C-alpha positions, 0 to 999 in steps of 0.5 A: 544519466541515471542508468536504469537496471529494473525499469524498461524505457516503455515502464519508465514512459508509462510510469510518467504519464500516470504520475503527472496525469492519474497519481498512481501506476502499475508495475509487474513485480512477481511470479505467481510462484513468488506469490504463492511463497510470500502468502504462505509466509504471510499466512505462517505469521498470521496464524503464528500470532493469532495462536499466540494471543488468540483474545487479541487477534480477530482471524484476518486482521492486517499484520503490522511490519512483518518484514521485522520477523520474516527475512522473506517478507524483508527481501520483498521489502527490499526489492530492487524494481521497487526501490528503482520505481520509487526513485524515479518517481520521487527524483531521488534517494529514498528510506523504507517506512512500514510493511503491511499484510493486508487481508479482506476476507468475503463480506470484509466492508470497504476502506473510506476515501482517504490520503496516505498523506493525512496518516504520515503527514508528508509533503506532496509526492514525498511517500509512494505506497505499494500494494502487492497483489496477492490474488486477482483484484477487481471491483468483486472482492473490494479492489482499491479504486482510486479518484483520477488526478486527484494526487493534485489535491492538498491533503484534504479535511477529514469528516469523523463518523463516529458510528462508522467508526465502530466497524473496525476492528480494535487493532486497525482504528483508521480503516473506517470513519475517517473518511476525506472531503472532496471538493464541492462540485469536483469531477475527479473520475473514479477509476476501478481497480483491477490487479492481477496477481503479482502486479504492484500498484505504486500510489502518490502521496495524495491520490484519494483511494478506497474500496468497496465491501467484497462481495465475492462469495468464495475469493480474499483479496490479500495484499504486501503494502508497503511505505517508502519516503523520500529521504529527508523528508518528515514523516509522522510516526504515528502512535500505532504504526511507530514509523521509523526510517528504514535502511533500504538499501542495507536490506537491498545489498543484503538480499539481493546483492551490490 
């Protein structure tokens, strides 16, 4: 029987229920101080990028693969609890796939409903995408919502909306305009997202999720997003993302020890 060093029995029980019936689960991960340090590092990377190529980047465009240029971000990517949780949910060894520093400032539009499997091309429950809350998240600042139980669906067809695509930035082309089409007459319940700063949501490959605009007049919604693939599973590298398997165990040993 596998020994769990970072997940309690109660956490594993809740994760098992959530993964079977809901399609996502939530864990406590970082302290407020640890989140503040990660926010500061991601802001440093964002400002350096924007200053280097001001004509290319808008102020709060997401940062793609920040783990490649920051030891601090790489350390969070290889957090032992995250690795153990993904191993538990996918029932086997994993590899890292990608990271994002994500910003949703006040007034920013929402993300169209989608399944992560559409972009990665992986099989059922072969990738887990994680969203670490770097602020308190709720519907007012555009938190992610999920259709409960929709992870049982296959990869759904996509409906292109050329007008909505025009609201995307030049470097973030999949935010809007490629909504997945839910089955006619479905009765999946839409569950609004609430996360406290330092909590992390883990999403099943096929759960349908999206978000509404950030209507809060003062608050940003920030995330550190990661992807973890079941070892040996097929994936689509992507023309923009250029995903590649990352030895997450090597990174864990580097930053956290054996």
